[in-house]
N, CA and C of each residue as an Amber inpcrd file, in Angstrom:
protein
   711
  -1.9830000 -16.9650000  17.1710000  -2.0890000 -16.6570000  16.0460000
  -2.7520000 -15.2240000  15.8550000  -2.3720000 -14.7810000  14.8350000
  -2.9150000 -13.2130000  14.6930000  -4.2670000 -13.3410000  13.7150000
  -5.0840000 -12.3730000  13.8620000  -6.3690000 -12.0460000  12.9050000
  -5.6050000 -10.9400000  11.9750000  -5.4060000 -11.1060000  10.8650000
  -4.8110000 -10.3620000   9.8660000  -5.8650000  -9.9460000   8.7500000
  -5.7310000  -8.6260000   8.5290000  -6.7780000  -7.9920000   7.5970000
  -5.8260000  -7.3690000   6.3770000  -6.1500000  -7.6990000   5.0530000
  -5.0890000  -7.1340000   4.0630000  -6.1590000  -6.3520000   3.1140000
  -5.8480000  -5.4510000   2.7660000  -6.2190000  -4.4680000   1.7100000
  -5.2670000  -3.9920000   0.7430000  -5.5770000  -3.1770000  -0.1720000
  -4.8000000  -2.3370000  -1.3730000  -5.6240000  -1.3760000  -1.6540000
  -4.8150000  -0.5640000  -2.8160000  -5.5400000   0.2570000  -3.7570000
  -5.5720000  -0.0900000  -5.2070000  -4.8650000  -1.1500000  -5.4090000
  -5.2040000  -1.8060000  -6.8110000  -6.2670000  -2.7230000  -7.0270000
  -7.2330000  -3.1660000  -6.1390000  -8.2380000  -4.0520000  -6.4010000
  -8.0170000  -5.4560000  -6.0000000  -8.9080000  -6.2590000  -5.5970000
  -9.1730000  -7.3890000  -4.7660000  -8.3730000  -8.5010000  -5.8590000
  -8.3470000  -8.0290000  -7.2000000  -7.6810000  -9.3470000  -8.0040000
  -6.1530000  -8.9410000  -8.5560000  -5.8530000  -7.8430000  -7.6150000
  -4.3040000  -7.7330000  -7.9960000  -3.2100000  -8.6020000  -7.8250000
  -2.3340000  -8.8200000  -8.4910000  -1.4180000  -9.6170000  -8.3890000
  -0.5830000  -9.4490000  -6.8620000  -0.2110000  -8.1220000  -6.2790000
   0.3400000  -8.0540000  -5.2860000  -0.1840000  -8.3730000  -3.6730000
  -1.6870000  -8.2490000  -3.7040000  -2.3830000  -8.5910000  -2.6900000
  -2.6330000 -10.0460000  -2.5530000  -2.5260000 -10.6740000  -3.6770000
  -2.2770000 -11.9930000  -3.4780000  -1.0290000 -13.0020000  -3.1900000
  -0.1770000 -12.1370000  -3.5940000   1.0270000 -12.4560000  -3.1990000
   1.4180000 -12.1170000  -1.5160000   0.9030000 -11.0490000  -1.1130000
   0.9880000 -10.7160000   0.2710000   0.4410000 -11.8210000   1.3800000
  -1.2160000 -12.0840000   0.8660000  -2.1230000 -13.0380000   1.4730000
  -1.2890000 -14.4070000   1.6650000  -0.7410000 -14.7320000   0.4830000
  -0.2380000 -16.1430000   0.4640000   1.2020000 -16.1110000   1.4170000
   1.9680000 -15.1080000   1.5500000   3.1690000 -15.1440000   2.3590000
   2.7690000 -14.7980000   3.7120000   1.7540000 -14.2660000   4.2710000
   1.3440000 -13.7870000   5.5260000   0.3290000 -15.3600000   6.2160000
  -0.1480000 -15.9550000   5.5620000  -0.9490000 -17.1170000   5.9720000
  -0.4690000 -18.0250000   7.0290000   0.7850000 -18.1090000   7.0680000
   1.5330000 -18.7900000   8.1670000   1.2650000 -18.0170000   9.4400000
   1.2660000 -16.5980000   9.4750000   1.2070000 -16.0880000  10.7990000
  -0.3870000 -15.8170000  11.3920000  -1.3780000 -16.5040000  10.7110000
  -2.6410000 -16.4010000  11.3540000  -3.8460000 -16.4940000  10.3110000
  -4.9720000 -15.8960000  10.7450000  -6.0350000 -16.1480000  10.0640000
  -6.3600000 -14.7910000   9.1370000  -6.3550000 -15.0120000   7.7380000
  -6.1440000 -13.8850000   7.0740000  -7.6220000 -13.5700000   6.3880000
  -7.9860000 -12.3050000   6.3450000  -9.0460000 -11.8160000   5.7330000
  -8.5650000 -10.8240000   4.5560000  -9.4050000 -10.9470000   3.5990000
  -9.1370000  -9.8020000   2.4690000 -10.4520000  -8.8250000   2.3100000
 -10.1140000  -7.6220000   2.4680000 -11.2300000  -6.6230000   2.3410000
 -10.3970000  -5.4120000   1.4940000 -10.9400000  -5.1970000   0.1280000
 -10.2100000  -4.4420000  -0.9180000 -11.1260000  -4.1020000  -2.0910000
 -10.7260000  -3.1160000  -2.5680000 -11.5800000  -2.4350000  -3.7450000
 -11.8520000  -3.4040000  -4.5700000 -13.1460000  -3.2690000  -5.3760000
 -13.4740000  -4.1100000  -6.6090000 -12.7170000  -3.9350000  -7.7910000
 -12.1750000  -2.7240000  -7.7850000 -11.4870000  -2.2470000  -8.9620000
 -10.1700000  -1.1500000  -8.5140000  -9.6200000  -1.0790000  -9.5290000
  -8.5380000   0.1120000  -9.1060000  -8.7470000   1.4300000  -8.5050000
  -8.0360000   1.6920000  -7.5000000  -8.4910000   3.0030000  -6.7030000
  -6.9730000   3.6280000  -6.5250000  -6.0620000   3.6810000  -7.0410000
  -4.9460000   4.3730000  -6.8260000  -5.2300000   5.8040000  -7.0340000
  -4.3140000   6.3630000  -6.0090000  -4.4540000   7.7950000  -5.9530000
  -5.7360000   8.4960000  -4.9890000  -6.4250000   7.6310000  -4.3730000
  -7.5480000   7.7680000  -3.4150000  -7.3760000   8.2120000  -2.3650000
  -6.0980000   8.2900000  -1.7480000  -5.4110000   8.7340000  -0.4830000
  -6.2280000   8.2490000   0.3830000  -6.9160000   9.3980000   1.4560000
  -7.4320000   8.7070000   2.7290000  -8.8780000   9.0960000   2.3540000
  -9.4300000   9.2560000   1.1950000 -10.8740000   9.7690000   0.9790000
 -11.7130000   8.4280000   1.4950000 -12.9690000   8.8320000   1.9930000
 -13.9520000   7.9170000   2.3530000 -15.3290000   8.4830000   1.5210000
 -16.2670000   7.4140000   1.3640000 -17.4460000   7.7400000   0.6000000
 -18.5530000   7.8730000   1.8000000 -19.4140000   8.8710000   1.7960000
 -19.8620000   9.4010000   2.6080000 -21.7750000   9.5340000   2.2330000
 -21.4810000   9.8920000   0.7740000 -23.2770000   9.9860000   0.1190000
 -23.7090000   9.0190000  -0.7620000 -23.0470000   7.8480000  -0.9520000
 -23.7680000   6.7160000  -1.7670000 -23.5510000   5.3690000  -1.1800000
 -24.4730000   4.4840000  -0.9790000 -23.9930000   3.1710000  -0.5410000
 -22.9540000   2.5260000  -0.8980000 -22.2340000   1.7610000  -0.2250000
 -20.9680000   1.0050000  -0.7500000 -21.4830000  -0.3250000  -0.6900000
 -21.1280000  -0.9280000  -1.8890000 -21.4270000  -2.3690000  -2.1310000
 -20.3650000  -3.5370000  -1.9660000 -20.5440000  -4.3900000  -1.2010000
 -19.8650000  -5.5480000  -0.7960000 -20.1800000  -6.9220000  -0.9760000
 -19.2690000  -7.7000000  -1.7280000 -19.6420000  -8.8790000  -2.2350000
 -18.5550000  -9.9690000  -1.9340000 -18.8170000 -11.0100000  -1.0170000
 -17.5910000 -11.9090000  -0.8710000 -17.2850000 -12.7300000  -2.2550000
 -15.8640000 -12.8060000  -2.5830000 -15.5690000 -13.3460000  -3.6610000
 -14.6390000 -14.4810000  -3.5160000 -14.4210000 -15.3140000  -4.5850000
 -13.4030000 -16.3460000  -4.3810000 -11.9220000 -15.7330000  -4.3700000
 -11.1180000 -16.5220000  -3.8050000  -9.7910000 -15.7420000  -3.7210000
  -8.6320000 -17.1270000  -3.8450000  -7.9550000 -17.1040000  -4.5220000
  -6.9420000 -18.0540000  -5.0690000  -5.9490000 -18.3960000  -3.9220000
  -6.0670000 -18.2710000  -2.6210000  -5.1830000 -18.6020000  -1.5070000
  -5.9430000 -19.3000000  -0.7130000  -5.8190000 -20.5020000  -0.2760000
  -6.6470000 -21.6040000   0.5830000  -6.9120000 -20.8670000   1.9400000
  -8.1490000 -20.6860000   2.5670000  -8.6250000 -20.4220000   3.9340000
  -8.4270000 -18.9420000   3.7710000  -8.4640000 -18.2270000   2.7870000
  -8.5800000 -16.8800000   3.1390000 -10.1070000 -16.3600000   2.3530000
 -10.6360000 -15.5700000   3.3160000 -12.0980000 -14.8460000   2.9730000
 -11.7280000 -13.8400000   2.4190000 -12.2020000 -13.3300000   1.2370000
 -12.1330000 -12.2930000   0.5950000 -13.3270000 -11.4730000  -0.0720000
 -13.3780000 -10.0500000   0.4100000 -14.2980000  -9.3860000  -0.0990000
 -14.1240000  -8.3540000  -0.7500000 -14.8730000  -7.9900000  -2.1760000
 -14.8100000  -6.8930000  -2.6440000 -15.6900000  -5.7690000  -2.6200000
 -15.2460000  -4.6230000  -2.2450000 -15.8250000  -3.4270000  -1.8380000
 -15.5780000  -2.2280000  -3.1890000 -16.8610000  -1.4560000  -3.2230000
 -17.0210000  -0.5240000  -4.1350000 -16.3250000   0.8600000  -3.6860000
 -15.9700000   0.8020000  -2.4990000 -15.3970000   2.2350000  -2.0670000
 -14.1620000   2.4270000  -2.2220000 -13.6530000   3.1320000  -1.5420000
 -12.1350000   3.4630000  -1.5630000 -11.3780000   2.5840000  -0.6780000
 -10.0630000   2.5870000  -0.3720000  -9.3040000   1.7030000   0.3860000
  -9.4480000   2.0730000   1.8920000  -9.6770000   3.2320000   2.0260000
  -9.7920000   3.6790000   3.3380000 -11.1240000   2.9520000   3.8210000
 -12.4010000   3.0230000   3.0510000 -13.7120000   2.4480000   3.1740000
 -13.6470000   1.0130000   3.4470000 -12.6950000   0.6050000   2.5090000
 -12.3610000  -0.8310000   2.8530000 -11.9110000  -1.2290000   4.2450000
 -11.0120000  -0.3740000   4.6310000 -10.8750000  -0.7610000   6.3120000
 -12.0010000  -0.5620000   7.3420000 -12.5180000   0.5290000   7.0530000
 -13.7770000   1.0630000   7.7640000 -14.7290000  -0.2510000   7.7860000
 -15.1770000  -0.4990000   6.8490000 -16.0530000  -1.7740000   6.8330000
 -15.6520000  -3.0630000   7.2410000 -14.4830000  -3.3200000   6.7200000
 -13.8700000  -4.6160000   7.3140000 -13.9690000  -4.7700000   8.8620000
 -13.2030000  -3.5690000   9.6560000 -13.0600000  -3.6020000  10.8920000
 -14.5920000  -3.4750000  11.6410000 -15.5090000  -2.5140000  11.1840000
 -16.6430000  -2.2280000  11.7440000 -17.7310000  -3.2370000  11.4480000
 -17.6520000  -4.0070000  10.4270000 -18.7410000  -4.6800000   9.9320000
 -18.4830000  -6.1230000   9.3670000 -17.1480000  -6.3780000   8.7380000
 -17.0440000  -7.7160000   8.3270000 -16.5720000  -8.6730000   9.2070000
 -15.4440000  -8.1330000   9.4800000 -14.6300000  -9.1320000  10.4740000
 -15.5700000  -9.4620000  11.7670000 -15.4870000 -10.5670000  12.2940000
 -16.0550000 -10.8460000  13.6240000 -15.6300000 -10.1490000  14.7560000
 -14.5250000  -9.9290000  14.7390000 -13.4940000  -9.1940000  15.5910000
 -12.4330000  -8.3280000  15.1840000 -12.2380000  -7.3700000  15.7420000
 -11.2400000  -6.5470000  15.1380000  -9.6850000  -7.1660000  15.0570000
  -9.2990000  -6.9920000  13.9110000  -8.0120000  -7.4510000  13.6150000
  -6.8830000  -7.1180000  14.4400000  -5.9170000  -7.8470000  14.6110000
  -4.8310000  -7.7320000  15.1950000  -3.6110000  -6.5880000  14.3060000
  -3.7520000  -6.7970000  13.2840000  -2.8600000  -5.8990000  12.3420000
  -3.5050000  -5.8270000  10.8360000  -3.3510000  -4.7600000  10.3980000
  -3.8370000  -4.2930000   8.7540000  -2.6820000  -4.1540000   8.0880000
  -2.5590000  -5.0990000   6.9210000  -1.5160000  -4.8640000   6.0860000
  -2.0080000  -4.2710000   4.7580000  -1.5340000  -3.2480000   4.3130000
  -2.0020000  -2.6690000   2.8830000  -1.0400000  -2.8630000   1.5650000
  -1.3860000  -3.4160000   0.6500000  -0.0450000  -3.7130000  -0.3150000
  -0.5810000  -5.2230000  -1.0730000   0.5350000  -5.4840000  -1.6770000
   1.6640000  -4.8080000  -2.0500000   1.2350000  -3.8440000  -3.3710000
   1.4970000  -2.8080000  -3.2370000   1.2470000  -1.7720000  -4.2630000
   2.5110000  -1.9340000  -5.3300000   1.6400000  -1.6060000  -6.7600000
   2.3020000  -1.7460000  -7.7600000   2.6780000  -0.3270000  -8.1440000
   4.1580000  -0.0070000  -7.5740000   4.6730000   1.2230000  -7.7950000
   4.9990000   1.7380000  -6.4330000   6.1470000   2.4580000  -6.1640000
   6.4550000   2.9230000  -4.9290000   5.5940000   3.9580000  -4.2860000
   5.3930000   3.7090000  -2.7540000   4.8280000   4.7780000  -2.0550000
   5.7820000   5.3600000  -1.1330000   6.5930000   6.4440000  -1.6420000
   7.5230000   7.0760000  -0.9110000   7.7100000   8.4430000  -1.5090000
   8.3580000   9.3540000  -0.6290000   8.4130000  10.7890000  -0.6590000
   7.2120000  11.2240000  -1.0020000   6.7860000  12.1700000  -1.8210000
   5.5830000  13.1120000  -1.6350000   4.4470000  12.0650000  -1.9760000
   4.5000000  10.9690000  -2.8450000   3.7150000  10.3490000  -3.1130000
   2.6270000   9.3980000  -2.2270000   3.2080000   9.5770000  -0.8040000
   2.6960000   8.8880000   0.4640000   1.3160000   9.8700000   0.5090000
   1.3440000  11.0070000   0.1400000  -0.0220000  11.8120000   0.2920000
  -1.0480000  11.7930000  -0.3020000  -0.8520000  10.9330000  -1.6520000
  -1.9100000  10.4670000  -2.6800000  -2.3010000   9.3050000  -2.7060000
  -1.4690000   8.3330000  -2.1150000  -1.5820000   6.9700000  -2.0360000
  -2.7360000   6.1680000  -1.3140000  -3.4320000   5.4750000  -2.1570000
  -4.6330000   4.6260000  -1.3320000  -4.1470000   3.8430000  -0.6370000
  -2.7150000   3.2490000  -0.5790000  -2.2760000   2.1880000   0.1010000
  -1.9330000   2.6880000   1.2820000  -1.3520000   3.7350000   1.5330000
  -1.0960000   4.4780000   2.7310000  -2.2650000   5.1770000   3.2050000
  -3.5370000   5.7370000   2.5590000  -4.7240000   6.0740000   3.2000000
  -5.3470000   4.8660000   3.8340000  -5.3090000   3.7960000   3.3170000
  -5.8590000   2.4340000   4.0580000  -5.2310000   2.1250000   5.3060000
  -3.9680000   2.1230000   5.2560000  -2.8670000   1.7320000   6.4990000
  -3.3940000   2.9910000   7.6510000  -3.2940000   4.4420000   7.0930000
  -3.5350000   5.2920000   8.0460000  -4.9360000   5.0800000   8.7680000
  -6.1990000   4.7050000   7.7610000  -7.2790000   4.3440000   8.4010000
  -7.4150000   3.2300000   9.5440000  -6.2650000   2.3760000   9.4570000
  -6.3230000   1.4580000  10.2440000  -5.9240000   1.9040000  11.9010000
  -4.9790000   2.7360000  11.6230000  -4.4000000   3.3280000  12.9500000
  -5.4160000   4.1820000  13.4490000  -6.1590000   4.7660000  12.5470000
  -7.2370000   5.6820000  13.1650000  -8.4030000   4.9010000  14.2340000
  -8.7530000   3.5720000  13.5890000  -9.4130000   2.7060000  14.0750000
  -8.7400000   1.9180000  15.2940000  -7.2900000   2.1840000  15.6320000
  -6.7120000   1.6240000  16.6010000  -5.9690000   0.2990000  16.4260000
  -5.7380000   0.1820000  15.2660000  -5.0920000  -0.9270000  14.6690000
  -3.7660000  -0.8480000  14.0890000  -2.6610000  -1.5090000  14.6170000
  -1.4620000  -1.3440000  13.7880000  -1.4330000  -1.6780000  12.2760000
  -0.8220000  -0.8930000  11.5850000  -0.6040000  -1.3070000  10.0120000
   0.6240000  -1.1000000   9.5750000   0.6970000  -1.9300000   8.2880000
   2.0320000  -1.8630000   7.5490000   1.3580000  -1.4860000   6.1440000
   2.2520000  -0.6630000   5.2960000   2.2040000  -0.5810000   4.1300000
   3.0990000  -1.1030000   3.1800000   2.8880000  -1.9880000   2.2090000
   4.0320000  -2.4570000   1.4230000   3.8830000  -2.0300000  -0.3870000
   4.7580000  -1.5890000  -0.5620000   4.9440000  -1.0240000  -1.9920000
   6.2610000  -1.8140000  -3.0440000   6.2820000  -1.7560000  -4.1490000
   7.5070000  -2.1860000  -4.8830000   7.5490000  -1.5760000  -6.3170000
   8.7350000  -1.3660000  -6.6800000   8.9840000  -0.7480000  -7.9590000
   7.9010000  -1.3880000  -8.9620000   7.7180000  -0.6970000 -10.1450000
   7.2770000  -0.9920000 -11.3810000   8.5460000  -1.9150000 -12.2020000
   8.0880000  -2.3480000 -13.1340000   9.1920000  -2.9240000 -14.0790000
  10.2330000  -3.8960000 -13.4510000   9.3080000  -4.9520000 -13.3600000
   9.8540000  -6.1600000 -12.3660000  10.2370000  -6.1020000 -11.0600000
   9.5420000  -4.9810000 -10.3330000   9.7220000  -4.8390000  -9.0970000
   9.7590000  -5.9760000  -8.1880000   8.5810000  -7.0290000  -8.4310000
   8.3990000  -8.0690000  -7.8910000   9.7730000  -8.9540000  -7.6470000
  10.6790000  -8.8050000  -8.5130000  11.6510000  -9.9170000  -7.9990000
  12.4530000  -9.6540000  -6.7690000  12.8310000  -8.2330000  -6.4120000
  13.2380000  -8.3310000  -5.3280000  11.9880000  -8.5990000  -3.7780000
  11.0130000  -8.1450000  -4.4020000   9.9260000  -8.1550000  -3.2080000
   9.6340000  -9.9630000  -2.9370000   9.5700000 -10.3710000  -4.0300000
   9.3060000 -12.1220000  -3.7390000  10.6700000 -12.8070000  -3.0160000
  11.9770000 -12.0720000  -3.2400000  13.0060000 -12.7310000  -2.7280000
  13.2590000 -12.4000000  -1.0460000  12.5100000 -11.3010000  -0.7220000
  12.8590000 -10.7990000   0.4160000  11.5680000 -10.4920000   1.3500000
  10.5560000 -10.7450000   1.0390000   9.1900000 -10.4560000   1.4580000
   9.0430000 -11.5790000   2.8680000   9.5000000 -12.8470000   2.6660000
   9.3810000 -13.6180000   4.0080000  10.2780000 -12.9670000   5.1340000
  11.3720000 -12.5670000   4.6160000  12.3090000 -11.9930000   5.6630000
  11.9330000 -10.7920000   6.2930000  11.1720000 -10.0450000   5.5080000
  10.7310000  -8.7400000   6.0690000   9.5190000  -8.8850000   6.7980000
   8.7180000  -9.9720000   6.3060000   7.2550000 -10.1870000   7.1850000
   7.8700000 -10.8330000   8.7510000   8.6390000 -11.6800000   8.6140000
   9.4850000 -12.1150000   9.9230000   9.7190000 -10.7400000  10.8980000
  10.3180000  -9.9160000  10.4470000  10.7460000  -8.7640000  11.1020000
   9.5440000  -7.9640000  11.5570000   8.7080000  -7.9050000  10.9150000
   7.2880000  -7.0580000  10.8560000   6.5980000  -7.5680000  12.3040000
   6.3470000  -8.8920000  12.0300000   5.5760000  -9.7230000  12.6610000
   6.0880000  -9.7770000  14.4110000   7.3750000  -9.5040000  14.3980000
   8.1550000  -9.3730000  15.7300000   7.9900000  -8.3200000  16.4930000
   7.6470000  -6.9390000  15.7100000   7.8190000  -5.8290000  16.1390000
   6.6060000  -5.6260000  16.8220000   6.4450000  -4.3400000  18.1740000
   5.5320000  -4.2190000  18.7740000   5.1080000  -2.7850000  18.3300000
   4.3600000  -2.7720000  17.2540000   3.8400000  -1.5520000  16.5970000
   2.7520000  -0.8310000  17.3290000   2.7550000   0.5220000  17.3000000
   1.8210000   1.2670000  17.9830000   0.9780000   1.8730000  16.8390000
  -0.0640000   2.6000000  17.3300000  -0.8270000   3.3910000  16.3560000
  -0.9270000   4.8020000  16.1750000   0.3720000   5.3370000  16.5110000
   0.9240000   7.0330000  16.1900000   1.4250000   6.9170000  14.9470000
   1.5320000   5.7380000  14.0500000   2.3470000   5.9220000  12.7280000
   1.9180000   4.6760000  12.1020000   2.3270000   4.3710000  10.7240000
   2.3900000   3.3340000  10.1750000   3.6160000   3.0030000   9.7270000
   3.8780000   1.7720000   9.4560000   5.1380000   1.3730000   9.2030000
   5.1570000   1.2780000   7.4020000   6.0720000   2.0250000   6.7010000
   5.9140000   1.9190000   5.2440000   7.1120000   1.3400000   4.6820000
   7.2370000   0.1410000   4.1120000   8.0100000  -0.4790000   3.5260000
   7.8870000  -0.5690000   1.8150000   9.0210000  -0.2670000   1.4370000
   9.0730000  -0.2180000  -0.2320000  10.4140000  -1.0670000  -0.6370000
  10.1540000  -1.8910000  -1.5600000  10.9510000  -2.7780000  -2.3480000
  11.4660000  -2.2260000  -3.5770000  12.7360000  -2.0110000  -3.8260000
  13.2680000  -1.3540000  -4.9900000  13.2370000  -2.4000000  -6.1920000
  13.1760000  -1.8270000  -7.5880000  13.1440000  -2.3900000  -8.8010000
  14.9240000  -2.7220000  -8.8910000  15.2960000  -3.7560000  -8.8330000
  16.8160000  -3.7270000  -9.6580000  17.1610000  -5.3950000  -9.3310000
  18.2490000  -5.7760000  -9.9120000  18.5010000  -7.2140000  -9.8560000
  19.0890000  -7.5170000  -8.6160000  18.7380000  -8.8320000  -8.5030000
  19.0290000  -9.3990000  -7.0610000  20.4640000  -9.2680000  -6.7160000
  21.5330000  -9.4250000  -7.4720000  22.9610000  -8.9190000  -7.0020000
  23.2940000  -7.5780000  -6.9440000  22.2160000  -6.8850000  -7.4310000
  22.3310000  -5.3080000  -7.1610000  22.1140000  -4.6600000  -5.9570000
  20.9290000  -5.6500000  -5.0430000  20.4800000  -4.9870000  -3.9170000
  21.5510000  -4.8760000  -3.1140000  21.5870000  -3.7700000  -2.0220000
  22.4880000  -3.5410000  -1.2060000  22.0040000  -3.7900000   0.4380000
  20.8250000  -4.5760000   0.3750000  20.2130000  -4.5370000   1.7740000
  19.0580000  -3.8570000   2.1090000  18.8530000  -4.0270000   3.5330000
  17.9300000  -2.9940000   4.0450000  18.1820000  -1.8490000   4.7200000
  17.5970000  -0.6400000   4.7050000  17.8280000   0.5730000   5.4390000
  16.4680000   0.8500000   6.0770000  16.5320000   0.8430000   7.5620000
  15.6190000   1.1500000   8.4560000  15.6000000   2.4110000   9.0350000
  14.4640000   2.9350000   9.4130000  14.1490000   4.4090000  10.0880000
  14.5550000   5.4020000   9.0280000  13.6490000   5.2270000   7.8950000
  13.8700000   6.1090000   6.7820000  12.8180000   7.1320000   6.7250000
  13.2680000   8.3110000   6.6530000  11.9960000   9.1690000   6.8170000
  11.4180000   9.5080000   5.4650000  10.3200000  10.1930000   5.4230000
   9.4750000  10.4720000   4.1380000  10.4560000  11.6200000   3.3940000
  10.8200000  11.5050000   2.0020000  11.3870000  12.4500000   1.5250000
  10.4160000  13.6370000   1.1270000  11.1890000  14.7970000   1.0610000
  10.1550000  15.9490000   0.2640000  10.0700000  15.8770000  -0.9680000
  10.7470000  14.9590000  -1.7040000  11.0910000  15.2790000  -3.2310000
  10.0750000  14.2610000  -3.8400000  10.0410000  14.0310000  -5.1220000
   8.9690000  13.2990000  -5.7220000   9.7010000  12.4880000  -6.8470000
   9.2120000  11.4740000  -7.0300000   9.8720000  10.3920000  -8.3530000
   9.6610000  11.2120000  -9.6810000   8.3530000  11.5890000 -10.0340000
   8.0930000  12.1670000 -11.1060000   7.7000000  13.4740000 -11.0230000
   7.8960000  14.4930000 -11.8700000   7.8240000  15.8160000 -11.8150000
   6.7680000  15.9460000 -12.7740000   5.3270000  16.2340000 -12.4880000
   4.2330000  16.1880000 -13.4900000   3.8620000  17.3890000 -13.9400000
   3.4050000  17.4070000 -15.2290000   2.6230000  18.5010000 -16.1260000
   1.4620000  17.6760000 -16.7350000   0.6250000  18.5960000 -17.2460000
  -0.8260000  18.0510000 -17.8600000  -0.4710000  18.4020000 -19.2460000
  -1.1940000  17.2610000 -20.2850000  -1.3340000  17.3940000 -21.4510000
  -2.5230000  17.8490000 -21.7570000  -2.8440000  19.0130000 -22.4240000
  -4.0800000  19.2970000 -22.7850000  -4.6130000  19.2650000 -24.0960000
  -5.7880000  18.5200000 -24.2800000  -6.3340000  18.2620000 -25.6970000
  -7.8520000  18.9470000 -25.7780000  -8.0980000  19.7440000 -26.7900000
  -9.3450000  20.5110000 -26.5140000 -10.3900000  19.8730000 -27.7660000
 -11.5860000  19.5370000 -27.3420000 -12.5350000  18.7150000 -28.0980000
 -13.2730000  19.6260000 -28.8570000 -13.8240000  19.0520000 -29.9460000
 -14.8950000  19.7600000 -30.7910000 -15.7960000  20.8990000 -30.2320000
 -16.1410000  20.5560000 -28.9460000 -17.3250000  21.4460000 -28.6030000
 -16.4770000  22.5960000 -27.6500000 -15.3070000  22.7860000 -27.4940000
 -14.6210000  23.6480000 -26.7460000 -14.1010000  23.2040000 -25.3150000
 -14.5480000  22.1310000 -24.9630000 -14.0880000  21.1120000 -23.7220000
 -12.6450000  21.0080000 -23.8220000 -12.0780000  21.3660000 -22.6650000
 -10.5490000  21.0400000 -22.5950000 -10.3040000  19.8850000 -21.8080000
  -9.3790000  18.8730000 -22.3010000  -9.4150000  17.6980000 -21.2930000
  -7.8380000  17.7820000 -21.0600000  -7.6170000  17.3520000 -19.7590000
  -6.0230000  17.4240000 -19.2570000  -5.7550000  16.0150000 -18.6470000
  -4.5980000  15.4130000 -19.2910000  -4.2280000  14.1980000 -18.6680000
  -2.7890000  14.4180000 -18.0830000  -2.4960000  13.7980000 -16.8240000
  -1.1130000  14.0620000 -16.3250000  -0.1420000  13.2920000 -17.0410000
   1.2020000  13.7530000 -16.9190000   2.4530000  13.0400000 -17.4310000
   3.3700000  13.4150000 -16.6890000   4.2320000  12.5680000 -15.9880000
   5.4980000  12.5330000 -15.0590000   6.7390000  12.4040000 -15.8870000
   7.6800000  13.3920000 -15.4420000   9.0360000  12.9140000 -15.9660000
   9.8300000  12.3880000 -14.6140000  10.3500000  11.3050000 -14.9320000
  11.0690000  10.4990000 -13.9150000  12.2560000  11.3050000 -13.6780000
  12.5940000  11.1720000 -12.3090000  13.7320000  11.9640000 -11.5510000
  14.2060000  11.3060000 -10.4780000  15.6640000  11.2220000  -9.9200000
  16.5160000  10.6870000  -8.9260000  16.6730000  11.5320000  -8.0120000
  16.0230000  12.2170000  -7.5330000  16.3440000  13.6930000  -6.2970000
  15.9390000  13.3750000  -4.9330000  16.8590000  13.1160000  -4.1470000
  16.2320000  12.7030000  -2.7840000  17.0560000  13.1690000  -1.6170000
  16.7170000  13.3070000  -0.4850000  17.8060000  13.7460000   0.7970000
  18.2620000  12.5420000   1.3600000  19.4920000  12.3590000   1.8950000
  20.4450000  11.5190000   2.2780000  19.1490000  11.0130000   3.6520000
  19.1490000   9.8170000   3.8500000  18.1690000   9.1930000   4.9490000
  16.9040000   8.9390000   4.6740000  16.6460000   9.6150000   3.3500000
  15.0710000   9.3540000   3.2250000  14.6690000   8.1440000   2.4080000
  13.3020000   7.6050000   2.4880000  12.8740000   6.5270000   1.7310000
  13.1460000   6.8190000   0.3980000  12.9920000   7.7930000  -0.3580000
  13.3590000   7.6800000  -1.8970000  14.8380000   7.4320000  -2.2110000
  15.9180000   8.3020000  -1.3650000  17.1230000   7.9420000  -1.5840000
  17.5770000   6.3580000  -1.3110000  16.9410000   5.6820000  -0.4530000
  17.2260000   4.4260000  -0.2500000  16.8090000   3.4610000  -1.4230000
  15.6300000   3.8050000  -1.9520000  15.2840000   3.1810000  -3.1740000
  15.9760000   3.4490000  -4.3290000  16.4960000   4.6450000  -4.7360000
  17.2090000   5.0250000  -5.7630000  18.4650000   4.5110000  -5.4670000
  19.3060000   4.2870000  -4.3980000  20.5590000   3.5820000  -4.1820000
  20.2150000   2.1150000  -3.8950000  19.2060000   1.4340000  -4.6200000
  18.9370000  -0.0830000  -4.4090000  18.8580000  -0.5880000  -2.9390000
  18.3920000  -0.1530000  -1.9370000  18.0350000  -0.4530000  -0.7120000
  16.6470000  -0.7940000  -0.5530000  16.2660000  -1.7310000   0.4450000
  14.7420000  -1.8020000   0.6620000  14.4940000  -0.9070000   1.7860000
  13.5910000  -0.0630000   1.7780000  13.4980000   1.1580000   2.6480000
  12.3830000   0.7140000   3.6570000  12.6440000   0.9370000   4.8260000
  11.6130000   0.7930000   5.9530000  11.8030000   1.8370000   6.7990000
  10.4400000   2.4130000   7.2020000  10.2880000   3.6760000   7.9640000
   8.9190000   4.0540000   8.3490000   8.8880000   5.0780000   9.2670000
   7.2820000   5.1890000   9.8270000   6.9970000   6.3620000   9.0730000
   5.6180000   6.5230000   9.0830000   4.9850000   7.5260000   8.3310000
   4.0560000   8.0240000   9.8390000   4.1500000   9.2080000  10.0420000
   3.3250000   9.6340000  11.3560000   1.8160000   9.9620000  10.9990000
   0.9970000   9.4310000  12.2450000  -0.1090000   9.8870000  11.9690000
  -0.5480000  11.2500000  12.6580000  -2.0640000  11.7520000  12.4330000
  -2.1570000  12.8420000  13.0540000  -2.1690000  12.7580000  14.4600000
  -1.7200000  13.8070000  15.0830000  -1.6690000  14.1170000  16.6240000
  -0.1340000  13.5960000  17.2520000
């Protein structure tokens, strides 16, 4: 039986982390170490200048110990591995994120950042993400099958395994595409909306225009074509 640590960037109370914990419990001892609030876009940032608060919290999956952390997703992995768990976990799972982590979005993702921190700590890791707008439908139908495959792999620490479930109807799903590379494209073409306050301060809020442009063989192309995408994101070095 494995010692499994789960984290995310949507927060310890997010639906995705609860579903992942429930699905993986049959594989071993499960620990949750996750942000106390939404931390999307935190990438691989860590906290160096202020104390990080950690509190054990109730979790709605039997047998799972859960801790809420005031830091980033990467902080959660560091503190979980170095301080909270009695021994180093065998694997770190990050997710299930609300929204794809594919293409250029992997650079900004706290879900990916947490998984990368795990391999920095010498622990194999896997990131899970799903589409918005009922993306959970495909995830819930296929998660057990994908987890069975993941848990049978001999994962190394020179990369993370990145898994994305598409948003589509069950009868539209075409299957799984493996060995997908990270697309150089992006799902949303961003711009900023400017608002000027009475004191002259200008505020800017990001807004994105959805697009479906991606290279053949990439993670985004798989998702746009209604496949589950599985591929590796390489570590530094």
